[in-house]
C-alpha positions as CSV (number, residue, x, y, z in Angstrom):
1,Q,20.1,57.7,51.1
2,V,17.4,60.2,50.6
3,Q,16.8,61.3,47.1
4,L,14.5,63.9,45.7
5,V,14.5,64.3,42.0
6,E,12.4,67.1,40.4
7,S,11.2,67.1,36.8
8,G,8.7,69.0,34.5
9,G,10.4,72.5,34.3
10,G,10.9,74.2,31.2
11,L,10.0,77.4,29.2
12,V,6.4,78.5,28.9
13,Q,4.5,81.3,27.7
14,P,2.4,83.6,30.1
15,G,-1.0,82.0,30.8
16,G,0.4,78.5,30.0
17,S,0.7,75.5,32.4
18,L,3.3,73.1,33.7
19,R,3.3,70.2,36.1
20,L,6.2,69.7,38.2
21,S,6.9,66.3,39.6
22,C,9.1,65.0,42.4
23,A,10.2,61.5,42.9
24,A,11.3,60.4,46.3
25,S,13.2,57.6,47.7
26,G,15.3,56.6,50.6
27,F,12.9,57.4,53.3
28,T,9.3,56.7,54.3
29,F,7.5,59.0,52.0
30,S,4.1,58.6,53.6
31,N,5.4,59.9,56.9
32,A,6.8,63.1,55.4
33,V,5.3,66.5,55.0
34,M,6.2,67.6,51.5
35,R,6.8,71.2,50.3
36,W,7.6,73.2,47.1
37,Y,9.8,76.2,47.3
38,R,11.0,78.5,44.6
39,Q,14.0,80.8,44.2
40,A,14.0,83.5,41.7
41,S,17.5,84.9,40.4
42,G,18.8,87.2,43.1
43,K,16.1,86.5,45.5
44,E,15.6,84.3,48.7
45,R,14.0,80.9,48.3
46,V,10.3,81.2,49.3
47,L,7.6,78.5,50.1
48,V,5.0,77.9,47.5
49,A,3.0,74.9,48.8
50,T,2.7,72.4,51.5
51,I,1.1,69.1,51.6
52,T,0.7,66.9,54.8
53,S,1.7,63.5,55.1
54,A,-1.6,61.8,54.2
55,G,-2.5,64.5,51.8
56,S,-5.4,65.7,53.8
57,T,-4.3,69.2,54.1
58,T,-2.7,71.7,51.6
59,I,-1.5,75.2,52.1
60,H,-0.6,77.4,49.2
61,A,1.1,80.8,49.2
62,D,-1.0,83.8,48.6
63,S,0.9,84.6,45.2
64,V,-0.1,81.3,43.8
65,K,-3.5,80.5,45.4
66,G,-6.0,79.5,42.8
67,R,-3.4,78.9,40.3
68,F,-1.1,76.2,41.7
69,T,-2.0,73.0,43.2
70,I,0.0,70.5,45.2
71,T,-0.9,66.9,45.4
72,R,0.9,63.6,46.3
73,D,0.7,59.8,45.5
74,N,1.9,57.8,48.5
75,L,1.8,54.7,46.7
76,K,4.1,56.1,43.9
77,N,6.2,58.2,46.3
78,T,5.7,61.4,44.3
79,V,4.6,64.8,44.9
80,S,3.6,67.2,42.0
81,L,2.7,70.8,41.6
82,Q,0.2,71.8,38.8
83,M,0.8,75.2,37.8
84,N,-1.6,77.0,35.7
85,S,-2.1,80.6,34.4
86,L,1.5,81.0,34.8
87,R,3.0,84.6,34.9
88,P,6.5,85.9,34.2
89,E,6.9,86.5,38.0
90,D,6.6,82.6,38.4
91,T,10.1,82.3,36.9
92,A,12.3,80.6,39.3
93,V,14.0,77.6,40.2
94,Y,11.6,75.1,42.0
95,Y,12.7,72.8,44.8
96,C,10.9,69.7,46.3
97,C,11.5,69.5,50.0
98,A,10.6,66.8,52.4
99,L,10.3,67.0,56.2
100,N,10.3,64.3,58.6
101,L,11.4,63.6,62.3
102,W,15.1,63.2,61.0
103,G,15.5,66.4,59.1
104,T,14.9,68.3,56.0
105,Y,15.9,67.1,52.3
106,W,16.0,68.9,49.2
107,G,16.0,68.1,45.5
108,Q,18.2,69.6,43.1
109,G,15.7,72.0,41.6
110,T,14.0,72.4,38.1
111,Q,14.1,75.7,36.2
112,V,10.6,77.1,35.3
113,T,10.8,80.2,32.9
114,V,7.7,82.0,31.9
115,S,8.2,84.2,29.0
116,S,6.9,85.2,25.6
């Protein structure tokens, strides 16, 4: 059974940092492309960052480029999102996503709130 469990969300002041983590199990993690999405209240879910299976290539949305960094550890089966210089508009539920030949899998999400 595929499981993706996010952690690390919370309340942070503007300009602050958070590190989200996603622990994966139930599939061959090193074969999967991993992504982070976010969904603000009342808005569609949008792609934030992607990392290839070996971690050799990363892509970040323009809105987070230079502030967020996606990484992965294929020995620990985890993917992380380091978020710096957070802004109120980064407030959203953040979702971990795995893509492989057999499908697309989602975590339950973790809330990030950026507010003073």
